[in-house]
N, C-alpha and C positions, 0 to 999 in steps of 0.2 A: 220820628227824627231818624234820619239816613246817616250814613256813613262819612259823608263830605261834611255833615253838620259837625260831626265829631272831630274830623279832620281839623276844622277851623279852630275850634276850641282848644284842641291840642296845642295848636300855634299860640294861642291866647293865654290861656293858661300856665302851660309848662313853658314854651319858649319866651314870649315876651314878660311874663309877671312872674316866672320862677315860682310857681306855685307848688308848694309841698303836698296840700291836700287839694283835689280837685273833684268837685262834685256838681254833675250836669244833671239837672232838673228840667223835666219837659211835661207838659200838658197833652202830649200826644204819646203814643206808644214807641218805642225804638226798634229799629228793623233788627233783624239777626247779625247782620253784617256792623251796624253800628255798636250794637252790644260786644260782640267780639274785638271790634277795634277799641273800645274804651277798656275792655278788660286788659287786653295785651298792653295798654299804655298807663295803665293803673289810675282810670279814670272812674269813679263811680256813679254809675247811670241810674237815675233814682225816676220812676214815673210820676206822675202827679197822685195817682190813686193809692202808691203806698204812704205818701205824706198823709192824704187824708184818714188811712185808716191808722197811721200812727197818731194823728190829733184826735182821734177816737178813743186812744188807749192801747192800741196795739205796738208791740216792739218794732222798731224800725231794722228788722234783721239784716238788711243789705250793708246797714252800717256795723255790725257786730264783727 
């Protein structure tokens, strides 16, 4: 997932829908720039692998 993808999401979630919580889940890894932009704008980026671990009983630490 690249930075432009996060930028599009910011426009949709934050601006168009006034979301209070924005969670971006992707099946591919996030680039460092995308992760940085997500963090700067209050978006929680979650890779699918983390959800797989969570469904197997691991805590989803990114939401803590």
